[in-house]
C-alpha positions in Angstrom: -31.9 100.2 104.0 -28.5 99.1 105.1 -27.0 95.8 105.1 -26.4 94.6 108.8 -22.9 93.9 110.1 -22.0 90.3 109.5 -22.3 88.0 112.4 -18.9 86.9 111.4 -17.6 90.3 110.0 -14.6 88.4 108.2 -17.2 86.0 106.9 -19.8 88.0 104.7 -20.8 84.7 103.0 -23.7 83.0 101.4 -26.6 85.1 102.2 -25.2 88.4 101.1 -24.8 87.0 97.7 -28.3 85.4 97.8 -29.7 88.6 99.0 -28.5 90.5 96.3 -29.4 87.8 93.6 -33.0 88.0 95.0 -33.2 91.8 95.9 -35.6 92.4 93.1 -38.0 89.6 94.1 -38.9 90.1 97.7 -41.4 92.2 99.6 -40.4 94.4 102.4 -41.2 91.8 105.1 -39.2 89.3 103.1 -36.2 91.5 102.9 -36.3 91.9 106.8 -36.1 88.4 107.1 -33.3 88.3 104.8 -31.6 90.7 107.0 -31.7 88.4 110.0 -30.3 85.7 107.9 -27.6 87.7 106.9 -26.7 88.5 110.4 -26.8 84.8 111.5 -25.1 83.5 108.3 -22.6 85.9 107.0 -18.9 86.2 106.9 -17.3 87.4 105.0 -17.4 87.5 102.4 -10.6 87.4 100.8 -10.4 88.7 97.2 -10.4 85.3 95.5 -10.2 84.9 91.8 -8.5 88.4 91.8 -8.5 88.5 87.9 -9.5 91.4 85.6 -13.1 90.9 84.4 -13.1 87.4 82.9 -9.8 86.1 84.5 -10.1 82.6 86.3 -6.6 81.8 87.4 -6.3 80.9 90.8 -3.5 81.3 93.3 -1.7 78.3 95.0 -2.9 77.1 98.8 -1.8 74.6 101.0 -4.4 71.8 101.6 -4.5 69.7 104.7 -6.8 66.6 104.6 -7.9 64.5 107.8 -5.0 62.3 107.3 -2.5 64.7 108.5 -0.6 63.7 111.8 -0.2 67.3 113.0 -2.9 66.8 115.6 -0.6 64.9 117.3 2.1 67.4 117.9 3.8 67.2 121.1 4.5 70.1 123.6 2.7 72.5 125.9 -0.4 72.8 123.3 -1.3 69.0 123.7 -1.9 69.3 127.5 -5.0 67.8 128.3 -7.5 68.0 130.3 -8.0 71.8 129.7 -10.8 74.1 130.8 -12.3 76.8 128.4 -14.9 79.3 129.4 -17.0 80.4 126.4 -19.0 83.6 125.6 -22.0 82.3 127.4 -19.8 82.1 130.6 -20.0 78.2 130.3 -16.9 76.4 131.8 -16.3 73.4 129.4 -13.7 70.9 130.7 -12.2 69.1 127.7 -10.8 65.8 128.9 -8.6 65.0 125.9 -7.7 66.6 122.5 -10.8 66.3 120.3 -10.6 64.5 117.1 -14.0 64.4 116.0 -15.3 68.2 115.9 -18.5 69.3 114.5 -19.0 72.7 113.7 -22.6 74.2 114.0 -21.3 77.9 112.5 -20.2 77.4 108.9 -17.7 80.6 108.8 -15.8 78.9 111.5 -15.1 75.9 109.1 -12.1 77.3 107.3 -10.3 78.1 110.6 -10.4 74.6 111.3 -8.9 73.9 107.9 -6.3 76.1 108.8 -5.5 74.6 112.0 -5.0 71.0 110.4 -8.0 70.1 112.0 -10.8 69.5 109.5 -14.2 69.0 111.2 -16.3 65.9 110.7 -19.7 67.8 110.1 -20.8 71.4 109.4 -23.9 73.3 108.1 -23.8 74.7 104.6 -21.3 72.2 103.2 -23.0 72.4 99.7 -22.8 76.0 99.6 -19.2 76.3 100.6 -18.3 73.8 98.1 -19.2 76.4 95.5 -16.6 78.8 96.8 -13.2 79.0 95.2 -11.4 79.5 98.5 -12.7 76.2 100.0 -13.1 74.1 97.0 -9.7 72.5 97.4 -10.2 71.6 101.2 -13.4 70.3 100.7 -12.3 68.3 97.8 -9.7 66.9 100.3 -11.9 66.3 103.4 -15.5 64.7 103.4 -17.6 66.6 105.7 -21.2 65.5 106.7 -23.6 68.5 105.6 -25.7 69.4 108.7 -28.2 71.4 106.4 -29.1 75.2 106.9 -27.1 77.4 109.1 -30.5 78.6 110.7 -31.7 75.1 111.0 -29.2 72.4 112.1 -30.0 68.9 111.6 -29.7 67.5 115.0 -30.4 63.8 114.1 -27.6 64.1 111.7 -25.3 65.8 114.3 -26.1 63.1 116.8 -25.3 60.3 114.3 -21.8 62.0 113.6 -20.8 61.2 117.5 -18.8 64.4 117.9 -16.5 64.7 120.8 -16.9 68.6 120.5 -19.3 71.0 119.1 -18.1 74.4 118.1 -20.5 77.3 117.4 -21.2 80.9 118.0 -23.6 82.9 120.1 -26.1 82.7 117.3 -26.4 79.1 118.2 -27.6 79.8 121.6 -31.2 79.1 120.8 -30.2 75.4 120.4 -27.5 75.1 123.2 -29.5 72.7 125.2 -30.2 70.3 122.4 -26.6 70.5 121.2 -25.2 70.0 124.9 -27.0 66.8 125.0 -25.1 65.4 122.0 -21.6 66.5 123.0 -19.7 69.3 125.2 -20.3 72.7 123.4 -18.1 75.7 122.8 -19.9 79.0 121.7 -17.6 81.9 120.4 -18.4 85.5 120.4 -17.2 86.4 116.8 -18.0 90.1 116.9 -15.1 91.3 118.6 -12.7 88.4 117.2 -13.7 89.3 113.7 -11.9 92.6 113.7 -8.5 90.9 113.5 -8.1 87.9 111.2 -5.7 86.2 113.6 -8.0 86.2 116.7 -10.4 83.3 115.5 -7.5 80.9 115.0 -5.9 81.6 118.1 -9.3 81.3 120.2 -10.2 77.9 118.6 -6.6 76.8 118.9 -7.1 77.3 122.8 -10.0 75.1 122.8 -8.5 72.1 120.8 -5.0 72.3 121.6 -3.5 73.6 118.3 -1.7 76.6 119.5 1.4 75.6 117.5 -0.7 75.2 114.2 -2.2 78.6 114.8 0.9 80.5 115.3 2.7 78.8 112.5 -0.1 79.7 110.0 -0.5 83.2 111.4 3.2 83.7 110.9 3.2 82.5 107.3 0.3 84.7 106.4 1.8 87.6 108.1 5.1 87.1 106.0 3.0 86.8 102.8 1.2 89.9 103.6 4.6 91.9 104.3 5.9 90.7 101.0 2.7 91.5 99.0 2.5 94.9 100.4 6.1 95.8 98.9 4.7 94.4 95.6 1.9 97.0 95.7 3.9 99.9 96.3 2.9 101.5 92.7 -0.5 101.5 93.8 0.1 103.8 97.1 -1.6 106.7 95.4 -4.6 105.0 94.1 -7.9 104.0 95.7 -9.8 100.8 96.1 -13.5 99.8 96.7 -14.8 96.3 97.4 -18.4 96.2 96.3 -21.4 93.9 95.6 -24.0 95.0 93.0 -27.3 94.8 94.6 -29.4 96.2 91.4 -28.9 99.3 89.2 -29.3 101.9 91.8 -27.3 100.4 94.8 -24.3 98.5 96.1 -23.4 96.6 98.9 -19.9 98.2 100.1 -17.5 96.2 102.3 -16.0 98.5 105.0 -12.5 99.1 106.0 -12.8 97.9 109.5 -14.3 94.5 108.5 -11.5 94.0 106.0 -8.1 95.1 107.7 -6.1 92.5 105.7 -6.9 94.7 102.7 -7.1 98.1 104.0 -4.9 98.2 107.1 -1.3 99.5 106.8 0.1 97.6 109.6 -1.8 94.1 109.6 -2.6 94.3 105.9 -1.8 95.2 102.2 -2.4 99.0 103.2 -4.7 99.6 100.3 -6.1 103.1 100.2 -9.9 103.8 100.1 -11.4 107.0 99.0 -12.1 109.8 101.3 -15.4 109.1 103.0 -15.1 105.2 102.5 -17.2 103.5 105.1 -15.7 101.7 108.3 -18.3 99.3 108.5 -20.0 97.0 105.6 -23.2 98.8 104.4 -25.1 99.8 101.3 -24.7 103.0 99.1 -26.3 104.4 96.1 -24.6 104.6 92.7 -24.6 108.4 93.3 -22.7 108.0 96.5 -20.2 105.7 94.7 -19.6 108.3 92.1 -18.8 110.8 95.1 -16.1 108.2 96.2 -15.0 107.6 92.7 -12.4 104.9 93.4 -9.7 104.1 91.0 -10.2 100.2 91.3 -13.3 98.3 92.0 -13.4 94.6 93.3 -16.9 93.3 92.3 -18.3 90.3 93.9 -19.1 87.8 91.1 -22.5 86.2 91.7 -24.9 84.4 89.2 -26.4 87.0 86.9 -23.7 89.8 87.5 -22.7 90.0 84.0 -26.2 90.9 83.0 -26.5 93.6 85.9 -23.2 94.9 84.7 -24.2 95.0 81.2 -27.4 96.9 82.2 -25.1 99.5 84.1 -22.9 100.3 81.0 -25.9 102.6 79.7 -25.7 104.5 82.9 -23.8 107.9 82.4 -22.8 107.9 86.3 -21.3 104.6 86.2 -19.5 104.9 82.8 -17.9 108.3 84.3 -16.5 106.3 87.3 -12.6 106.5 87.3 -12.4 102.8 87.7 -14.7 102.1 84.8 -13.0 104.5 82.6 -9.7 103.1 83.3 -10.8 99.2 82.7 -9.9 98.5 86.6 -13.2 96.8 87.4 -12.5 93.1 88.6 -14.7 90.3 89.0 -14.3 88.5 92.4 -15.7 85.2 93.4 -18.3 85.6 96.3 -16.0 83.4 98.5 -13.7 86.3 98.4 -15.6 88.5 100.5 -14.8 86.6 103.7 -12.1 87.5 106.1 -11.0 84.3 107.7 -7.6 83.1 107.7 -7.8 80.8 104.7 -9.9 83.6 102.8 -7.2 86.1 103.7 -4.5 84.4 102.3 -6.3 83.4 99.1 -7.5 87.1 98.9 -3.9 88.6 99.4 -2.6 86.3 96.9 -5.5 87.0 94.4 -5.2 90.8 94.7 -1.6 90.8 94.1 -1.8 88.8 91.2 -4.7 91.0 89.7 -2.8 94.2 90.1 0.6 93.0 89.3 0.0 91.1 85.7 
């Protein structure tokens, strides 16, 4: 059974980890329901903590709170009213630059932080607060939690009095209810997710933050170029990004879903083993042995240490090049998202891990 492509491929997030944690305890029907939830919720899951097993040092990141004055930046980007046609073909007229924006798709929240436009509300805030990549932003900005991604609390959303609501096509089922509260923009994140720069640019068109988007993109592009140079000693080595589902299988994060790490033009240019999948999916331990990467970045979720301990007695696992070389690294689950904040965090973390 393969893990579906994430609805926000740069955001493989919460349910991927929860699915893995609970994989042994669900029936086939429940697993199918888990799959549907993953499609709706995930994102990316950035390589965050980036330390060797047991390391917890975190890279520095820039935090913007709601008190930022950048939302008033002058220039062409502040021109309102503006018209935006969303993924449903709806023409939305935005009369003025919105200040109170509610998100109904939590993988988009980090983009709002990156654009210096923290939202007033979003789903899954409690879950996001556990991710290393977003902890500093959520500490600096108080967001109203709209509950589950799959069951938005519309009463809370109404109380927030947003000027604009932003979501994805996975919110189409509640579009009519949302549109009674405020103007709604729904993005098609599937095509946008193939390049970490696309979502910030698209949301910037909606809320008048083009300058912020280009500045943040340029900053990250520069970081990636500098980081790529630091990783030149690893050009002949191979990497895999995995989530341990159980003793016999792994989630594997595909090259196409993580260009910031694998692409040699827009990313770090890390090399994957021959036969490494383009898209995120699931593989057996035997298949992993065929790939036999030199380095493994392994998603850290509750209970992972016990699962890894159980694997130590497995001859196939013990024979892996990465295991024999001591090159298995724990990565916080938030590190497997591929938004702009997550990518910046991940690039710094990967470099810090490999250049110690």
